[in-house]
C-alpha positions as CSV (number, residue, x, y, z in Angstrom):
1,M,0.2,0.2,0.1
2,S,1.2,3.8,-0.8
3,V,1.5,6.2,1.2
4,E,-0.2,8.1,-0.5
5,S,-3.3,5.7,0.1
6,N,-2.3,5.2,3.7
7,L,-2.4,9.0,4.1
8,K,-5.7,9.2,2.4
9,K,-7.3,6.0,4.6
10,L,-6.5,7.9,7.9
11,F,-7.2,11.5,7.1
12,S,-9.4,11.9,4.3
13,L,-12.9,13.5,5.1
14,E,-14.5,12.1,1.9
15,G,-17.9,11.4,2.5
16,K,-17.8,13.7,5.6
17,V,-20.9,15.6,5.5
18,I,-19.0,19.3,7.8
19,L,-21.4,22.1,9.6
20,M,-19.4,25.2,10.0
21,T,-20.4,28.5,12.1
22,G,-18.5,31.3,11.6
23,A,-17.3,29.8,8.1
24,A,-16.9,33.1,6.5
25,G,-14.9,34.5,9.1
26,G,-11.2,35.1,8.7
27,I,-10.3,31.7,11.0
28,G,-14.1,29.8,9.5
29,A,-13.4,30.9,6.1
30,E,-9.3,29.0,6.0
31,L,-10.6,25.9,7.8
32,S,-13.9,25.8,5.4
33,K,-11.8,26.1,2.6
34,G,-9.4,23.2,3.6
35,M,-11.9,21.1,4.8
36,A,-13.2,21.3,1.6
37,G,-9.8,20.2,0.0
38,A,-9.8,17.1,2.3
39,G,-13.1,16.1,0.6
40,A,-15.8,17.0,3.2
41,V,-18.8,18.5,1.6
42,M,-18.7,21.5,4.0
43,C,-22.4,23.8,5.0
44,N,-20.9,26.5,5.4
45,C,-22.9,29.2,8.6
46,D,-23.0,32.8,8.9
47,V,-25.2,35.8,9.2
48,S,-23.1,37.3,6.3
49,E,-24.8,35.9,3.6
50,R,-22.2,37.7,0.9
51,G,-19.2,36.4,3.0
52,L,-21.5,33.0,2.8
53,A,-21.3,33.0,-0.5
54,E,-17.6,34.0,-1.7
55,L,-16.5,31.0,-0.1
56,A,-19.2,28.9,-1.6
57,N,-17.3,30.4,-5.0
58,A,-13.7,29.4,-3.4
59,I,-14.4,26.0,-2.8
60,V,-16.4,25.4,-5.3
61,S,-13.8,26.7,-8.3
62,E,-11.1,25.1,-6.6
63,G,-13.5,21.8,-7.3
64,G,-15.1,21.3,-3.7
65,A,-18.6,21.3,-2.2
66,A,-20.2,24.0,0.0
67,E,-23.9,24.6,0.9
68,S,-24.8,28.4,2.5
69,Y,-27.0,29.5,5.2
70,V,-27.6,32.0,6.5
71,M,-27.7,31.5,10.6
72,D,-27.7,33.7,14.1
73,V,-27.0,31.2,16.6
74,T,-27.6,33.3,19.4
75,D,-31.3,32.8,17.7
76,R,-33.3,29.3,18.7
77,K,-35.4,29.6,15.5
78,S,-32.4,31.2,13.3
79,V,-30.6,28.2,14.2
80,Q,-32.5,25.2,13.8
81,T,-33.9,26.3,10.6
82,A,-30.0,25.9,8.9
83,V,-29.3,22.6,10.7
84,N,-32.7,21.0,9.5
85,A,-31.8,22.7,6.0
86,A,-28.1,20.9,5.9
87,A,-29.7,17.9,7.3
88,A,-32.4,16.6,4.8
89,K,-30.3,18.2,1.8
90,F,-27.0,15.6,2.7
91,G,-29.6,12.8,4.8
92,R,-26.5,13.5,7.8
93,I,-24.2,15.5,9.6
94,D,-21.2,13.6,10.1
95,V,-18.7,16.7,11.9
96,L,-19.9,20.3,13.8
97,V,-17.5,22.6,14.1
98,N,-17.8,25.6,15.9
99,V,-16.1,28.7,15.2
100,A,-18.9,31.6,15.6
101,G,-17.5,33.9,18.1
102,I,-16.2,38.1,18.6
103,N,-14.3,40.1,21.3
104,K,-14.2,43.2,22.3
105,R,-11.3,44.4,23.8
106,E,-11.7,46.3,27.0
107,G,-10.9,46.9,31.2
108,F,-13.4,44.6,33.7
109,L,-14.4,47.9,34.4
110,D,-15.7,49.4,30.9
111,V,-17.7,46.8,29.8
112,L,-21.1,47.4,29.0
113,E,-24.0,45.2,30.3
114,E,-25.8,44.4,26.5
115,T,-21.9,44.0,25.5
116,Y,-21.1,40.8,27.9
117,D,-24.4,39.7,26.7
118,R,-23.4,39.6,23.1
119,I,-20.6,38.6,23.9
120,M,-21.5,35.2,26.2
121,D,-24.4,35.1,23.3
122,I,-22.8,34.6,20.7
123,N,-19.3,32.3,22.3
124,L,-21.1,30.9,25.0
125,K,-24.6,30.5,24.4
126,G,-24.2,30.1,20.2
127,V,-22.3,26.7,20.9
128,F,-24.6,25.1,23.2
129,L,-27.5,25.8,20.9
130,V,-26.2,24.4,17.6
131,A,-24.5,21.5,19.6
132,Q,-28.4,20.8,20.3
133,A,-29.7,21.5,17.5
134,V,-27.3,19.1,16.0
135,V,-26.4,16.4,18.0
136,P,-29.9,14.2,17.7
137,H,-29.1,14.3,14.0
138,M,-25.6,12.7,15.1
139,M,-26.9,10.3,17.6
140,K,-29.1,8.9,14.5
141,R,-26.3,7.2,13.5
142,R,-24.3,7.0,16.3
143,A,-21.5,8.4,15.0
144,G,-19.5,12.6,15.3
145,S,-17.2,14.7,15.7
146,I,-17.6,17.8,17.2
147,I,-14.9,20.6,17.0
148,N,-15.3,23.8,18.9
149,I,-13.4,26.4,19.0
150,G,-11.9,28.0,22.4
151,S,-9.1,29.9,22.5
152,H,-5.5,31.1,24.4
153,N,-7.3,33.3,26.8
154,A,-9.3,30.0,28.3
155,T,-5.7,29.6,29.7
156,A,-4.0,33.0,30.0
157,M,-5.6,36.1,29.9
158,L,-4.2,39.3,28.6
159,G,-5.4,42.2,29.9
160,G,-9.0,43.7,28.6
161,C,-10.2,40.0,27.5
162,A,-12.2,39.5,30.6
163,V,-15.4,38.6,29.1
164,Y,-13.9,37.1,26.0
165,G,-11.7,34.5,28.5
166,A,-15.0,33.5,30.1
167,T,-16.5,32.7,27.0
168,K,-14.0,30.5,26.1
169,S,-12.8,28.7,29.7
170,G,-16.5,27.3,29.4
171,V,-16.4,26.9,25.4
172,V,-13.6,24.3,27.1
173,A,-16.2,22.7,30.0
174,L,-18.9,22.3,27.6
175,T,-16.8,20.6,25.3
176,R,-15.8,18.2,28.5
177,S,-19.6,18.1,28.8
178,M,-20.5,17.0,25.1
179,A,-18.0,14.1,25.8
180,V,-18.8,12.8,28.5
181,E,-22.4,12.4,27.7
182,W,-22.5,11.8,24.3
183,A,-19.7,9.6,24.2
184,E,-22.4,6.3,24.4
185,W,-23.6,7.6,21.3
186,G,-19.9,7.3,19.3
187,I,-20.1,11.1,20.1
188,R,-16.2,12.6,20.3
189,A,-16.1,16.2,21.5
190,N,-12.9,18.4,21.1
191,A,-11.9,21.9,21.6
192,I,-8.9,23.8,19.8
193,S,-7.5,26.6,21.0
194,P,-5.3,28.5,19.1
195,G,-2.7,31.4,20.5
196,H,-2.5,34.8,18.7
197,I,-3.0,34.2,15.0
198,L,-3.3,37.1,12.7
199,T,-6.2,38.0,10.8
200,P,-7.8,41.0,9.6
201,L,-9.7,41.3,12.9
202,T,-6.7,41.3,14.7
203,Q,-3.6,42.8,12.4
204,V,-4.7,46.0,14.7
205,T,-3.0,44.5,17.4
206,W,0.1,43.4,15.5
207,D,0.3,46.3,13.8
208,H,0.1,48.8,17.1
209,P,3.4,50.1,18.6
210,T,3.5,48.0,22.3
211,R,1.6,44.9,21.7
212,G,2.5,43.1,18.9
213,D,6.0,43.2,20.6
214,Y,4.7,42.4,23.5
215,L,3.0,39.0,21.9
216,R,5.8,38.5,20.2
217,D,8.3,38.5,23.1
218,R,5.3,35.8,25.2
219,I,5.4,33.8,21.9
220,A,8.5,30.8,21.6
221,L,8.3,31.1,17.2
222,R,8.2,34.8,18.4
223,R,5.3,35.1,15.4
224,P,1.5,35.3,15.0
225,G,-0.3,31.7,13.8
226,E,-2.1,32.4,10.6
227,P,-5.4,30.5,10.4
228,E,-4.4,27.5,8.0
229,E,-1.9,26.3,10.8
230,I,-4.9,25.5,12.5
231,L,-6.5,23.5,9.7
232,G,-4.2,20.1,10.2
233,L,-5.1,19.9,14.1
234,A,-9.4,20.3,12.6
235,V,-8.4,17.9,9.7
236,L,-7.0,15.4,12.4
237,L,-10.1,15.7,14.6
238,A,-12.6,15.0,11.6
239,S,-11.5,12.0,10.5
240,D,-11.0,9.0,11.7
241,A,-7.7,9.3,12.8
242,S,-8.4,10.9,15.6
243,S,-11.7,7.7,17.3
244,Y,-9.8,7.7,20.0
245,M,-9.4,11.3,21.2
246,T,-12.6,12.6,23.3
247,G,-12.9,15.8,25.9
248,A,-9.7,17.4,25.5
249,N,-8.8,20.6,24.8
250,Y,-5.9,20.8,22.2
251,V,-3.4,24.2,22.4
252,L,-2.2,25.3,19.4
253,D,-0.4,28.8,20.0
254,G,3.3,28.7,19.3
255,G,4.6,28.0,22.7
256,C,3.1,30.5,24.5
257,I,1.6,29.0,27.2
258,A,5.0,26.3,26.9
259,G,7.2,29.8,28.0
260,G,7.5,32.1,25.4
261,A,10.4,33.7,24.2
262,P,13.7,32.3,26.4
263,W,15.8,34.8,28.8
264,D,19.0,35.2,28.1
265,F,20.2,32.3,28.9
266,D,23.9,30.2,29.4
267,S,24.9,27.5,26.1
268,E,27.8,27.1,24.0
269,Y,25.8,26.8,21.2
270,R,24.0,29.5,20.7
271,F,26.7,31.3,21.2
272,K,28.0,29.6,18.3
273,K,25.0,30.0,16.3
274,E,25.6,33.9,17.3
275,N,28.9,34.3,16.1
276,A,28.2,32.4,13.4
């Protein structure tokens, strides 16, 4: 058997129907295009009809398969309508990827109640509502994989991200509950917690006169991650190669939580390298 056929057997998403929320965003779009490239049929959900159309065109132009569903993850009726439509069209939902999320960076005492509610509703309640709508379809087939997008901020906090961090901690906790409750149905649930990823929304942070350097000093690889660098882990968790992986939170942060960039330690090898 060839290397190609072995890898395809392990990681191919051919035949899998994947429903993704927040699909038109910076991270969602890259994951959707990449998973479609691995053979999945993508059911892309987002509040942006225009963004969904652009994403579908990009996937189809590369020979992939994609359907678009306008969905507000904070609205139960909107969620149920989109999920039911996808399940009716394809007869199944094999993988759920919860990407939808927002943030507003401001100090704890500066957060208005309506801002708190909005972030909580999209980031945490949205995961809850979408999972409630999708999982009964997975139960019918006694199989499924749920991938929830958490965050580095679920573990290590930055100033001005209190509510966002709380929601992502909640997403990781919900993920564990999903794994425990639905294992008997053959449904797995895992979280991916990206670190500092460069997207159009975070570009302003990396361009900031002090915040960009602050982040680079705290990342071992000394650079932001790219959305496509999350894809490999997402494909793994969506594929049959991860059949015994459930209930875990996988941090993908360039070595940030591990300790970041090291201090000026003594090393003969390091001295020789710097003076080569």
